[in-house]
C-alpha positions as CSV (number, residue, x, y, z in Angstrom):
1,M,17.8,11.7,-19.2
2,T,14.5,13.0,-20.5
3,D,13.3,16.5,-19.5
4,V,10.1,16.2,-17.5
5,T,8.7,18.7,-15.4
6,P,4.4,18.4,-14.0
7,R,2.9,20.6,-16.1
8,R,2.1,23.2,-14.0
9,N,5.3,23.4,-12.4
10,A,8.7,24.2,-14.9
11,V,12.3,24.4,-13.0
12,S,15.5,25.4,-13.6
13,R,18.6,23.4,-13.2
14,R,22.1,24.6,-10.7
15,S,25.1,23.2,-10.6
16,F,26.6,23.6,-6.9
17,L,29.5,22.2,-5.3
18,T,29.5,19.2,-3.7
19,A,31.6,18.6,-0.5
20,L,32.1,14.6,1.2
21,V,32.1,14.1,4.9
22,V,33.3,10.7,5.0
23,G,32.5,9.0,8.7
24,S,30.5,6.3,10.0
25,T,27.4,8.1,10.9
26,L,26.5,11.0,8.6
27,T,27.6,11.8,4.7
28,L,26.7,15.8,3.8
29,V,26.5,16.0,-0.2
30,A,26.0,19.1,-2.5
31,R,24.5,17.9,-5.8
32,P,22.6,19.2,-9.0
33,I,19.6,19.3,-7.9
34,A,16.6,21.7,-8.4
35,S,16.3,24.9,-7.5
36,A,14.1,26.5,-4.5
37,D,13.6,29.0,-7.1
38,P,12.9,28.8,-10.0
39,T,14.7,31.7,-11.0
40,G,18.0,31.3,-9.1
41,S,17.2,34.4,-6.7
42,A,16.6,32.4,-3.7
43,S,20.7,30.8,-4.1
44,G,22.5,33.7,-4.4
45,T,25.8,33.8,-6.7
46,D,26.4,30.9,-8.5
47,G,28.2,28.0,-7.0
48,D,27.7,28.7,-4.1
49,P,25.7,25.8,-2.4
50,D,22.5,26.1,-1.0
51,Q,21.7,22.8,0.3
52,V,22.8,19.9,2.8
53,L,22.4,16.7,2.0
54,T,22.9,14.3,4.4
55,A,22.3,10.0,5.0
56,L,23.2,7.4,6.5
57,P,26.0,5.2,5.1
58,A,24.6,2.1,7.2
59,D,21.0,2.5,6.0
60,S,22.9,2.9,1.9
61,N,21.8,6.2,1.7
62,L,18.7,5.2,2.7
63,V,17.1,9.1,2.5
64,I,18.4,12.1,1.2
65,L,17.8,15.7,3.7
66,E,18.4,18.7,1.5
67,V,18.4,22.6,3.0
68,R,18.5,24.5,0.3
69,G,19.2,28.2,0.1
70,D,15.6,29.6,0.7
71,G,15.8,27.9,4.1
72,S,13.4,24.6,3.0
73,V,14.0,21.9,4.6
74,H,13.5,18.4,1.7
75,C,13.9,14.6,2.4
76,A,14.2,12.1,-0.7
77,L,12.2,9.1,0.4
78,P,12.7,5.6,-0.9
79,R,9.2,4.9,-0.6
80,A,5.7,5.1,-2.5
81,E,3.1,7.7,-1.7
82,I,0.2,6.0,-3.0
83,G,-2.6,7.1,-0.5
84,Q,-1.3,6.5,2.5
85,G,-0.2,10.0,4.1
86,L,3.4,9.2,4.3
87,T,5.4,12.0,3.2
88,T,3.1,14.2,5.8
89,S,4.2,11.6,8.4
90,V,8.0,12.2,7.3
91,A,7.6,15.5,7.3
92,M,6.9,15.8,10.4
93,L,9.5,13.7,11.7
94,V,11.8,16.6,10.1
95,A,10.0,19.0,11.1
96,E,9.8,17.6,14.9
97,E,13.7,17.0,14.6
98,M,14.7,20.4,13.3
99,D,12.5,22.6,15.1
100,I,11.2,24.0,11.7
101,S,7.5,24.2,10.7
102,L,6.1,21.6,9.3
103,D,5.1,23.9,5.8
104,K,8.5,24.2,5.2
105,V,9.2,21.0,5.0
106,V,8.8,18.8,1.9
107,A,9.0,14.5,1.7
108,S,9.2,14.0,-2.3
109,L,9.8,10.5,-4.0
110,S,12.8,9.6,-5.0
111,R,13.9,7.2,-8.8
112,G,14.3,3.9,-8.3
113,R,18.4,4.2,-6.7
114,Q,19.8,0.3,-7.3
115,E,22.3,0.5,-4.9
116,L,19.7,0.4,-2.6
117,I,18.6,-3.5,-3.9
118,G,15.5,-4.4,-1.9
119,N,15.6,-1.1,0.4
120,H,13.4,0.8,-2.4
121,Y,10.4,-1.3,-1.6
122,T,7.1,-0.3,-0.1
123,G,4.6,-2.7,1.1
124,G,3.9,-5.1,4.7
125,S,2.6,-2.0,6.9
126,N,7.0,-1.0,6.6
127,S,7.2,2.6,5.8
128,I,6.7,4.2,9.0
129,R,8.7,1.5,11.1
130,S,11.7,0.9,8.2
131,L,11.8,5.1,8.1
132,W,11.5,6.0,12.0
133,D,14.8,5.8,12.9
134,P,16.9,7.1,9.9
135,V,14.7,10.3,9.1
136,R,14.7,11.5,12.3
137,S,18.7,10.2,13.0
138,I,19.5,12.6,9.7
139,A,17.7,15.4,11.0
140,A,18.9,15.5,14.4
141,T,22.6,15.5,12.6
142,A,21.6,18.0,10.6
143,R,20.4,20.3,13.2
144,A,23.2,20.0,15.1
145,R,25.3,20.5,12.0
146,L,23.4,23.8,11.5
147,L,24.0,25.2,15.0
148,R,27.4,24.1,14.9
149,A,27.5,26.4,12.1
150,A,26.2,29.5,13.7
151,A,28.2,28.9,17.4
152,N,31.3,29.6,14.3
153,R,30.1,32.0,12.8
154,W,28.9,33.9,15.7
155,S,31.8,32.5,18.2
156,A,28.8,32.1,20.3
157,D,28.0,29.2,22.6
158,L,26.6,26.2,21.5
159,G,24.3,25.9,24.5
160,T,23.1,29.1,24.1
161,L,21.8,29.1,20.6
162,T,17.8,28.4,19.8
163,I,16.1,27.6,17.0
164,V,12.8,28.6,16.6
165,D,10.7,27.6,13.3
166,G,14.0,27.4,11.4
167,I,15.6,30.3,12.3
168,V,18.8,30.1,15.0
169,T,19.2,33.0,17.4
170,A,22.4,34.1,19.5
171,P,21.4,35.6,22.8
172,D,22.3,39.1,21.3
173,G,19.7,39.1,18.8
174,R,21.6,37.7,15.6
175,S,19.9,35.4,13.6
176,A,20.3,33.5,10.4
177,H,17.7,31.2,8.6
178,F,18.9,27.4,7.8
179,G,19.2,28.3,4.3
180,E,21.8,31.2,5.5
181,L,23.9,28.0,7.5
182,A,23.8,25.4,4.4
183,A,27.1,26.3,3.4
184,A,29.0,26.2,6.1
185,A,26.5,23.3,7.6
186,A,28.5,20.7,4.5
187,D,31.9,22.2,5.6
188,P,34.0,19.0,5.8
189,G,36.1,20.2,8.6
190,L,33.2,21.0,10.6
191,R,33.4,19.4,14.4
192,F,29.8,19.4,15.9
193,D,28.7,17.1,18.4
194,S,26.8,14.3,17.8
195,A,23.2,14.3,18.6
196,D,20.5,11.6,18.7
197,P,16.4,12.4,18.6
198,K,14.2,13.7,20.6
199,S,12.7,12.3,23.9
200,V,9.0,11.3,23.8
201,D,8.8,13.8,26.2
202,D,10.2,16.9,24.4
203,T,7.7,16.3,20.9
204,T,5.9,18.7,19.9
205,V,5.1,17.8,16.5
206,V,5.0,13.6,16.3
207,G,2.0,12.4,18.0
208,R,-0.1,15.3,16.7
209,P,-3.1,15.8,14.3
210,A,-1.8,17.3,11.0
211,A,-3.6,17.8,7.6
212,R,-2.2,16.2,5.0
213,Q,-0.1,18.7,2.9
214,D,-1.0,17.1,-0.5
215,A,-4.6,17.0,0.7
216,R,-5.9,20.7,-1.0
217,A,-3.9,19.8,-4.1
218,I,-5.7,16.3,-4.8
219,V,-8.8,17.8,-3.9
220,T,-8.5,20.9,-6.4
221,G,-6.5,18.5,-9.1
222,Q,-3.4,20.1,-9.1
223,L,-1.0,16.7,-7.9
224,T,1.2,15.6,-10.8
225,Y,0.4,12.3,-11.4
226,T,1.9,10.1,-13.9
227,L,-0.5,11.0,-17.1
228,D,0.0,15.1,-15.4
229,L,3.7,14.8,-17.2
230,D,4.6,16.7,-19.8
231,V,7.0,14.3,-21.3
232,P,8.5,15.4,-24.9
233,N,6.5,13.7,-27.9
234,A,4.8,11.3,-25.4
235,M,1.7,10.7,-27.0
236,P,-1.3,8.6,-25.5
237,V,-1.5,5.0,-26.0
238,V,-4.2,2.5,-25.7
239,V,-4.4,-1.3,-25.5
240,R,-7.4,-3.6,-27.4
241,R,-6.8,-6.3,-25.0
242,P,-8.3,-9.6,-25.6
243,P,-11.4,-10.8,-24.7
244,T,-10.3,-13.9,-22.3
245,I,-7.4,-13.3,-19.8
246,N,-3.8,-14.2,-21.6
247,G,-5.4,-14.1,-25.2
248,T,-3.1,-13.2,-27.8
249,V,-3.1,-11.5,-31.0
250,A,-3.9,-13.7,-34.1
251,S,-4.9,-11.1,-36.6
252,V,-5.3,-7.3,-36.8
253,D,-6.3,-5.2,-39.4
254,E,-3.9,-2.7,-38.8
255,T,-4.5,-1.0,-42.2
256,A,-8.2,-0.3,-41.1
257,L,-6.4,1.5,-37.9
258,R,-3.9,4.0,-39.7
259,T,-7.0,5.5,-41.4
260,M,-8.9,6.2,-38.1
261,P,-9.3,10.1,-36.7
262,G,-5.8,10.7,-35.3
263,V,-4.2,7.5,-35.3
264,I,-0.2,8.1,-35.3
265,D,1.0,4.2,-34.5
266,V,-0.1,0.5,-34.4
267,A,2.1,-1.9,-32.8
268,V,1.3,-5.9,-31.9
269,V,2.2,-6.4,-28.7
270,S,2.2,-9.6,-26.5
271,S,-1.1,-8.2,-24.4
272,G,-3.2,-6.9,-27.3
273,V,-2.7,-4.2,-30.1
274,A,-1.6,-1.3,-29.2
275,I,-2.8,2.2,-30.7
276,M,-1.4,6.0,-30.4
277,A,-3.2,8.8,-31.1
278,R,-3.5,12.2,-30.9
279,T,-5.3,12.2,-28.0
280,F,-7.2,9.7,-25.8
281,G,-10.4,9.7,-27.1
282,Y,-8.8,9.2,-30.6
283,A,-7.3,6.3,-29.1
284,L,-10.5,5.0,-27.3
285,A,-12.5,5.2,-30.5
286,A,-9.8,3.7,-32.5
287,K,-9.5,0.9,-29.8
288,D,-13.2,0.5,-29.8
289,A,-13.3,-0.2,-33.9
290,A,-10.2,-2.7,-34.2
291,V,-10.8,-5.3,-36.2
292,V,-8.7,-8.4,-34.1
293,T,-9.2,-12.1,-34.1
294,W,-7.8,-14.0,-31.0
295,N,-5.7,-16.6,-29.5
296,A,-7.2,-18.5,-26.9
297,G,-6.5,-17.6,-23.1
298,T,-5.4,-19.6,-20.4
299,I,-8.1,-19.6,-17.9
300,D,-10.8,-19.6,-20.8
301,A,-13.1,-22.8,-19.4
302,E,-13.0,-21.5,-16.4
303,S,-15.9,-19.9,-14.0
304,T,-16.5,-18.9,-10.6
305,E,-18.1,-21.9,-9.5
306,S,-15.2,-24.1,-11.5
307,I,-11.5,-22.3,-9.8
308,Q,-13.9,-22.8,-6.5
309,D,-14.8,-26.1,-7.0
310,R,-10.6,-26.8,-7.8
311,L,-10.0,-25.1,-3.7
312,R,-12.3,-27.2,-2.3
313,R,-11.2,-30.4,-3.8
314,S,-7.3,-29.5,-3.1
315,T,-7.7,-28.5,0.7
316,P,-5.1,-30.4,3.0
317,A,-6.4,-33.3,4.0
318,F,-7.7,-33.4,7.9
319,T,-5.0,-34.1,10.2
320,G,-6.9,-35.0,13.2
321,F,-8.9,-33.7,16.4
322,G,-5.7,-33.6,18.6
323,G,-3.7,-36.2,16.9
324,V,-4.0,-39.3,15.8
325,G,-5.3,-41.8,18.5
326,R,-6.8,-39.6,20.9
327,S,-9.3,-40.5,23.2
328,E,-12.8,-38.4,22.4
329,L,-13.7,-36.6,26.0
330,P,-16.9,-36.5,27.2
331,G,-19.2,-34.7,26.1
332,E,-16.9,-33.5,23.2
333,T,-18.6,-31.4,20.6
334,K,-17.0,-31.1,17.2
335,L,-17.4,-28.0,15.1
336,N,-16.6,-27.7,10.9
337,V,-17.1,-24.9,9.1
338,D,-16.2,-24.1,5.8
339,F,-15.5,-20.5,3.9
340,D,-15.6,-19.5,0.5
341,F,-14.0,-15.9,-0.4
342,A,-13.9,-14.6,-4.1
343,P,-11.5,-13.3,-6.1
344,V,-11.4,-8.9,-5.6
345,S,-10.1,-6.5,-7.6
346,H,-7.5,-3.6,-6.3
347,A,-9.5,-1.0,-7.7
348,A,-7.6,2.1,-7.3
349,M,-8.8,5.0,-8.8
350,E,-5.8,6.0,-10.7
351,T,-5.9,2.9,-13.5
352,N,-2.5,1.3,-14.2
353,S,-0.7,4.0,-16.1
354,A,2.8,4.8,-17.5
355,V,5.1,6.9,-19.2
356,A,7.7,5.8,-20.9
357,D,10.4,7.3,-23.3
358,V,13.1,4.0,-24.5
359,R,15.4,5.4,-27.1
360,A,18.5,2.4,-28.3
361,D,20.4,2.7,-25.6
362,R,18.4,4.3,-22.5
363,A,15.0,4.4,-20.9
364,D,13.5,7.0,-19.2
365,I,9.7,5.2,-16.8
366,W,7.6,6.9,-14.7
367,A,5.0,5.8,-12.6
368,S,3.6,4.8,-9.5
369,M,6.0,2.2,-8.3
370,Q,6.1,0.2,-5.3
371,L,9.4,-2.2,-6.5
372,P,11.0,0.9,-8.7
373,N,14.7,-1.0,-8.3
374,Y,13.2,-4.6,-9.7
375,A,11.1,-2.4,-12.1
376,G,14.2,-0.6,-13.8
377,Q,15.9,-3.9,-13.7
378,K,13.2,-6.3,-15.7
379,I,13.0,-3.2,-18.2
380,A,16.5,-3.9,-18.2
381,L,16.3,-7.3,-19.5
382,A,13.1,-6.9,-21.5
383,L,15.0,-4.4,-23.5
384,G,18.1,-5.3,-23.5
385,I,20.1,-2.5,-22.6
386,P,22.1,-1.7,-19.6
387,L,20.1,-1.6,-16.1
388,N,22.2,2.1,-15.3
389,R,20.5,3.2,-18.6
390,V,17.3,2.6,-17.1
391,T,15.9,5.2,-15.0
392,T,12.3,4.7,-13.0
393,H,10.4,7.8,-12.1
394,V,8.4,7.4,-9.0
395,M,5.1,9.1,-9.1
396,N,2.5,9.9,-6.7
397,G,-0.2,7.3,-7.2
398,G,-4.0,7.1,-7.2
399,G,-4.4,4.6,-4.2
400,S,-2.3,0.9,-4.6
401,F,-3.8,-1.7,-2.3
402,G,-1.0,-3.8,-3.4
403,R,-1.0,-3.3,-6.8
404,R,1.8,-1.4,-7.9
405,L,3.8,-3.8,-6.1
406,Y,3.3,-4.9,-10.0
407,L,4.5,-3.7,-12.7
408,D,2.6,-4.8,-15.6
409,G,1.7,-0.9,-17.2
410,P,5.6,0.5,-17.0
411,L,7.1,-2.5,-18.1
412,E,4.0,-2.8,-21.0
413,A,4.5,1.2,-21.4
414,A,8.4,0.3,-22.5
415,V,7.7,-1.8,-24.8
416,I,5.3,-0.4,-26.3
417,S,7.3,2.4,-26.4
418,R,10.5,0.3,-27.9
419,T,8.4,-0.9,-30.5
420,M,7.3,2.0,-31.8
421,G,10.0,4.0,-31.2
422,K,8.3,6.7,-29.6
423,P,7.8,8.4,-26.4
424,V,4.4,6.8,-25.0
425,R,2.0,7.8,-22.3
426,L,0.1,5.1,-21.6
427,M,-3.4,4.4,-19.8
428,W,-5.2,1.1,-18.4
429,S,-9.3,2.2,-19.4
430,R,-11.4,1.3,-16.1
431,V,-12.6,-2.3,-18.1
432,D,-8.8,-3.2,-18.6
433,D,-8.1,-2.4,-14.9
434,M,-11.2,-4.8,-13.6
435,R,-10.9,-7.2,-16.4
436,H,-7.1,-7.7,-17.0
437,G,-5.9,-6.5,-14.0
438,R,-4.5,-8.1,-10.9
439,A,-7.3,-9.6,-7.9
440,R,-6.7,-10.9,-4.7
441,P,-6.9,-14.6,-4.8
442,A,-10.3,-16.7,-4.3
443,V,-9.6,-18.7,-0.9
444,H,-11.1,-21.7,0.7
445,T,-10.8,-22.7,4.1
446,K,-12.2,-25.5,6.4
447,F,-11.9,-25.2,10.0
448,D,-12.0,-28.1,12.2
449,A,-12.3,-27.7,16.3
450,V,-13.3,-29.8,19.5
451,L,-14.5,-28.2,22.4
452,A,-14.7,-29.6,25.6
453,R,-15.3,-29.3,29.5
454,G,-15.9,-25.4,28.4
455,K,-12.1,-25.3,26.0
456,V,-11.3,-25.8,22.8
457,I,-9.4,-28.6,22.5
458,S,-8.3,-28.4,19.2
459,W,-8.0,-25.8,16.0
460,E,-6.9,-26.9,12.7
461,Q,-7.3,-24.2,9.5
462,R,-7.0,-26.0,6.4
463,V,-6.6,-23.6,3.3
464,A,-6.5,-23.9,-0.3
465,A,-6.0,-20.9,-2.6
466,V,-5.3,-19.8,-6.2
467,A,-1.6,-19.1,-6.4
468,T,-0.7,-15.6,-5.5
469,D,1.5,-14.2,-7.8
470,F,4.6,-13.1,-5.9
471,D,6.4,-11.3,-8.7
472,G,9.3,-8.9,-7.8
473,G,9.5,-10.5,-4.3
474,F,10.7,-8.2,-2.1
475,G,12.1,-5.5,-4.8
476,D,15.1,-7.4,-6.5
477,L,16.1,-10.5,-8.9
478,I,16.9,-12.1,-6.0
479,T,13.7,-12.9,-4.4
480,D,11.8,-12.7,-7.6
481,A,13.8,-15.9,-8.1
482,L,11.9,-17.1,-5.5
483,A,8.5,-16.6,-6.3
484,P,7.4,-19.2,-8.1
485,S,8.5,-21.4,-5.2
486,P,5.8,-22.0,-2.0
487,L,8.6,-20.3,0.1
488,I,7.6,-16.7,-0.4
489,S,3.9,-17.5,0.2
490,Q,4.4,-20.3,2.5
491,A,6.6,-17.7,5.0
492,L,3.8,-14.8,4.7
493,F,1.1,-17.4,5.4
494,H,3.0,-18.9,8.3
495,S,3.2,-15.4,9.7
496,T,-0.5,-14.2,9.5
497,R,-1.6,-16.3,12.9
498,D,-4.2,-16.0,15.6
499,P,-3.6,-14.1,18.6
500,Y,-5.6,-16.3,20.5
501,S,-4.1,-19.5,23.2
502,F,-6.8,-21.5,22.7
503,T,-4.5,-24.9,22.6
504,D,-1.3,-25.6,22.3
505,G,-2.3,-28.0,19.3
506,S,-3.3,-25.3,16.7
507,I,-2.6,-26.7,13.6
508,R,-2.8,-24.3,10.5
509,T,-1.2,-25.2,6.7
510,L,-1.5,-23.5,3.2
511,V,-2.0,-25.0,-0.2
512,E,-1.8,-23.3,-3.7
513,V,-3.4,-24.0,-6.8
514,P,-1.8,-23.0,-9.7
515,V,-4.4,-21.5,-12.5
516,A,-3.2,-19.3,-14.7
517,M,-4.7,-16.0,-14.1
518,P,-3.2,-12.3,-12.9
519,T,-3.4,-12.5,-8.9
520,G,-1.4,-10.3,-7.0
521,S,-0.7,-9.1,-2.8
522,W,-4.0,-7.0,-2.5
523,R,-4.5,-5.3,1.1
524,S,-2.8,-7.6,3.9
525,V,-2.5,-10.6,1.9
526,F,-3.8,-14.1,3.2
527,S,-4.5,-12.2,6.6
528,G,-7.4,-10.9,5.0
529,T,-9.2,-14.0,4.2
530,V,-7.4,-16.2,6.5
531,R,-7.6,-14.3,9.8
532,T,-11.2,-12.8,8.7
533,A,-12.7,-16.7,8.9
534,A,-10.4,-17.3,11.9
535,E,-12.2,-14.5,13.5
536,I,-15.8,-15.9,12.6
537,M,-15.0,-18.5,13.9
538,V,-14.3,-17.6,17.3
539,D,-17.7,-16.0,17.5
540,R,-18.7,-19.4,16.5
541,I,-16.8,-21.7,19.2
542,A,-18.0,-18.6,21.6
543,D,-22.0,-19.6,20.8
544,A,-20.9,-23.2,21.3
545,L,-19.5,-22.3,24.9
546,D,-22.7,-20.4,25.6
547,A,-19.9,-17.9,26.0
548,D,-19.9,-13.9,25.4
549,P,-17.9,-13.4,22.0
550,L,-16.0,-10.8,23.1
551,E,-14.9,-11.8,26.5
552,L,-14.4,-15.2,25.2
553,R,-11.3,-13.0,23.1
554,I,-10.2,-11.0,26.5
555,A,-9.7,-14.3,28.3
556,T,-7.6,-16.1,25.5
557,V,-5.6,-13.4,23.7
558,D,-2.1,-14.5,23.9
559,D,-0.7,-10.4,24.9
560,D,-1.7,-7.7,27.9
561,R,-1.7,-5.1,24.9
562,H,-4.4,-7.1,23.2
563,G,-6.3,-7.5,25.8
564,D,-6.5,-4.0,27.2
565,V,-7.3,-3.2,23.3
566,L,-10.3,-5.2,23.4
567,R,-11.6,-4.1,26.8
568,R,-11.1,-0.5,25.6
569,L,-13.4,-1.8,22.4
570,A,-16.2,-3.2,25.0
571,A,-16.4,0.2,26.8
572,E,-16.4,2.8,23.8
573,G,-18.3,0.3,21.7
574,N,-21.1,-0.4,24.9
575,W,-20.9,-3.8,23.7
576,G,-23.8,-5.9,24.5
577,A,-26.2,-3.4,23.7
578,D,-29.8,-4.5,22.5
579,L,-30.2,-3.0,19.2
580,G,-34.0,-4.4,18.4
581,P,-35.2,-7.2,15.9
582,G,-32.7,-7.5,12.6
583,R,-29.9,-5.3,14.3
584,A,-27.0,-6.3,15.8
585,Q,-23.4,-5.6,17.3
586,G,-20.4,-7.8,15.7
587,I,-16.3,-7.7,16.5
588,G,-13.2,-8.3,14.9
589,F,-9.7,-8.6,16.4
590,H,-6.5,-8.5,14.5
591,A,-2.9,-8.4,15.6
592,E,0.2,-8.3,13.1
593,F,2.8,-5.6,12.6
594,R,3.8,-5.5,16.2
595,S,0.2,-3.7,16.6
596,S,-3.8,-5.1,16.7
597,A,-7.2,-3.2,16.1
598,G,-10.9,-4.2,17.5
599,Y,-14.1,-2.8,15.4
600,L,-17.0,-3.3,16.9
601,V,-20.4,-2.5,14.2
602,E,-23.5,-1.9,14.4
603,I,-25.6,-3.6,11.3
604,D,-29.0,-2.9,10.6
605,A,-30.3,-6.2,8.5
606,R,-33.7,-5.5,8.3
607,D,-33.8,-6.6,5.1
608,P,-30.6,-8.9,4.6
609,R,-30.6,-8.7,1.4
610,A,-29.9,-4.7,1.9
611,P,-27.6,-4.3,5.1
612,R,-25.8,-1.4,6.2
613,V,-23.4,-0.9,9.2
614,T,-24.6,2.2,10.8
615,R,-22.1,2.6,13.3
616,A,-18.3,1.8,14.0
617,V,-15.8,1.7,16.6
618,I,-12.4,1.3,16.1
619,V,-9.7,0.7,18.6
620,V,-6.0,0.5,17.5
621,D,-2.8,0.0,19.5
622,V,0.5,0.5,17.1
623,G,2.6,1.5,19.7
624,R,3.7,5.5,18.7
625,V,1.8,7.2,16.6
626,V,3.5,9.8,14.2
627,N,0.1,11.4,12.6
628,P,-3.2,10.5,14.4
629,R,-5.2,11.9,11.7
630,G,-4.0,10.0,9.5
631,L,-3.7,6.6,11.4
632,E,-7.5,7.1,11.4
633,A,-7.7,7.4,7.7
634,Q,-6.1,3.9,8.0
635,M,-8.5,2.2,9.9
636,I,-11.6,3.9,8.5
637,G,-10.4,3.1,4.9
638,C,-10.0,-0.6,6.4
639,L,-13.2,-0.8,7.6
640,M,-15.1,-0.1,4.5
641,D,-12.9,-2.6,2.9
642,G,-13.8,-4.7,5.4
643,I,-17.8,-3.5,4.5
644,S,-17.3,-4.2,0.9
645,T,-15.5,-7.1,1.1
646,T,-17.5,-8.9,3.2
647,L,-21.1,-7.6,1.8
648,R,-21.2,-6.8,-2.1
649,A,-17.3,-6.4,-3.7
650,G,-16.3,-9.2,-5.8
651,L,-15.3,-10.2,-9.2
652,H,-17.7,-13.1,-11.2
653,Y,-15.6,-15.1,-14.0
654,E,-16.9,-16.7,-16.6
655,Q,-15.0,-17.7,-19.6
656,G,-12.1,-16.9,-18.6
657,L,-13.0,-13.0,-18.2
658,P,-14.0,-10.9,-14.9
659,L,-17.5,-9.9,-16.0
660,E,-17.3,-6.9,-14.1
661,G,-15.7,-4.0,-16.0
662,S,-16.8,-1.1,-14.3
663,Y,-17.1,0.3,-10.5
664,S,-20.8,0.2,-11.5
665,Q,-20.9,-3.1,-11.1
666,F,-17.5,-4.3,-9.0
667,H,-19.6,-3.5,-5.8
668,Y,-17.7,-1.6,-3.8
669,A,-19.2,0.2,-1.2
670,R,-20.5,3.6,-1.7
671,Q,-21.2,7.1,0.2
672,R,-24.5,5.6,1.3
673,D,-22.7,2.6,2.6
674,S,-20.7,4.1,5.0
675,P,-21.6,4.8,8.3
676,P,-22.5,7.6,9.8
677,D,-21.1,7.3,13.1
678,V,-17.4,6.1,12.7
679,R,-15.7,6.5,16.1
680,V,-11.4,5.8,16.2
681,V,-9.7,5.4,19.5
682,I,-6.4,6.0,19.7
683,M,-4.5,3.7,22.8
684,P,-1.7,5.6,24.4
685,A,2.0,4.5,23.6
686,N,3.8,1.6,25.7
687,T,6.4,1.7,23.1
688,E,9.3,3.7,22.4
689,S,8.7,3.2,18.4
690,P,5.8,2.7,15.9
691,G,4.5,-0.3,14.6
692,G,2.5,-0.6,11.6
693,A,-0.7,0.3,10.2
694,G,-1.6,0.2,6.5
695,E,-3.2,-3.4,6.7
696,L,-3.7,-4.1,10.2
697,G,-7.3,-3.7,10.4
698,V,-8.9,-4.9,7.1
699,P,-9.4,-8.7,8.8
700,A,-10.9,-7.2,12.1
701,A,-13.2,-5.3,10.1
702,A,-14.4,-8.1,7.7
703,A,-14.7,-10.1,10.7
704,A,-16.6,-7.5,12.5
705,V,-19.3,-6.9,10.1
706,A,-19.4,-10.8,8.7
707,N,-20.1,-11.6,12.9
708,A,-23.1,-8.4,13.0
709,Y,-24.7,-10.2,10.1
710,A,-24.7,-13.0,11.3
711,R,-26.3,-12.0,14.7
712,A,-28.6,-9.7,12.9
713,T,-30.4,-12.1,10.5
714,G,-29.8,-15.4,12.5
715,T,-27.9,-17.0,9.3
716,T,-24.4,-18.6,9.5
717,P,-22.6,-17.2,5.8
718,T,-19.6,-18.9,5.2
719,S,-19.2,-17.7,1.6
720,F,-17.9,-13.9,0.9
721,P,-19.4,-11.0,-0.2
722,I,-22.8,-12.4,1.1
723,L,-24.6,-10.5,-1.5
724,F,-23.0,-11.6,-4.6
725,D,-25.4,-11.4,-7.5
726,V,-24.8,-10.4,-11.2
727,D,-27.3,-7.8,-11.4
728,F,-26.1,-5.6,-14.2
729,E,-25.8,-6.3,-17.7
730,P,-21.9,-7.7,-18.4
731,L,-19.8,-4.8,-20.9
732,P,-19.4,-6.4,-24.3
733,K,-15.6,-8.0,-24.0
């Protein structure tokens, strides 16, 4: 394996003893890893084991916990840190169970581990939910072993020992930090009492706001991302991409390219012309100067309008209000509303980049990956080398929102490295990312409802969407094989349900329309459009019934927890306040991932072409909360996604390519668009375990903004984003 370190943090390697305890609940290992001290001085003499590694066999060694010789605790996670604050939350769980300060706990990202099959997967707002029990159990067990090791060393009664900040102390004053006890705690013959995680009443770290451990490194540029790595001999590479989606190279003047300043190598690959140079500046200059002729792409004749028209014509047929042959009720009212949602870019701050070192018999790939095992499998197949010779190194990601579920960058880098015979540092430009990256698919949805006697008699939602590419399935080749079938999309679609008991006769159907363009899971997947439309429809129904929109929701939600969230939202947001002409409140609600969130926003739309959300109150119930500060950040992030996709952010397709090619053209909300007054209210925990949060707020936020805009302007917007203008000069293709 190529020896690679961040440019600023070189470390040495040491060998350690290996100890294995075979049992039903615990495995302890000590094996070669990076020393806590680059000089090795912190670990004592060579040959002394200076860490304890523990894992749960029932979870296929899902999490690895190390107690190092300097007393620090390290936890390797089979998940991705993509800006959601996962590593800080996991460190809090460890610190809680081991009675050690948070600054002595380091949560890192494990490389791809094929033995985990699909359990090296980051998505579906599932990371904390899936790690909650394994991490706490592992940390509690490690604590128990360390205590027993100390009791044995001092011939002390276990019950008399205390732990404060990772230091075990006996009644007579003798003490030792975790690192000094690690070797004894790793003894295969150690007998210790089993330990359960702490009860909620005993927690002192979990549930208290904590700053992100990586925050300072992020804002000062010290956090290591993919392109910060120094892989020996890996040189900058960019790709000249086609002027239409999925176009291919017909011919290229390679001779001219190779004579340009700084150019090292040129290769034609399926995605375009790869150019390696001494710097990215040289590579980009050569890319712009390349003389290439192109074969046609796959959607050259398509535009935003033509795609949307295909969706409208493909929408499932109406099944009939309340069933065939139903007699019409006196005073019956029918509501028929169509909604259109434009494609949306993931637009992560870090573009789709990767580093690859491919040799004849092996490959090392570095990138932010949410499915590193699947990436390794696909790369092995593409390169024709054994799977056990492909190593996928998971890096910190500068945002994702679903983008890094896909291995476009890692696979492309691997292929370029194999073709050139050299290690590569591949960078997608912002234009590449906007125009050739994946997008949330365009959606058309029709609502049909019938109202009578002051209630909803029938509720039907029919959806047609450009097919979402679920390449990779849930992180393995087996579920990947199901991706082209409707099984995954239909399962995800029907898992997104309306939280109301309007009627027993509600119907929801999905038809996916195949369009040969790159699509992908975008934060909240189907919920971001389907549930947004449903929440707007609830306001329409309330208006038709002459009912208060929030009171209608409270009266019809199907869970007491949801009602509590909505009542709290009304109180905290001062629902019903008269804000004056051109201003209004709007609400949205969503429940998913064993969690729920309500959003109340106030909008100033006195100029309907320049609306601004001025205030937002968010009430969220996720059960047990690990880090309230992290949860607040997630909810505010969802708010900004809702503001953006409802008001201005989308992609225009014309002659087979998005027009948007930069942040200046893709109108995601700027600082000036963010509400100056935002408040997040976290409901008291009513369950012992946490629910999901990362995607929870998007549908509620988007609907709240749409409903507020409708009330403020007296209009009924049904096409999103509402202000979807080409008010820029598109960049050259």
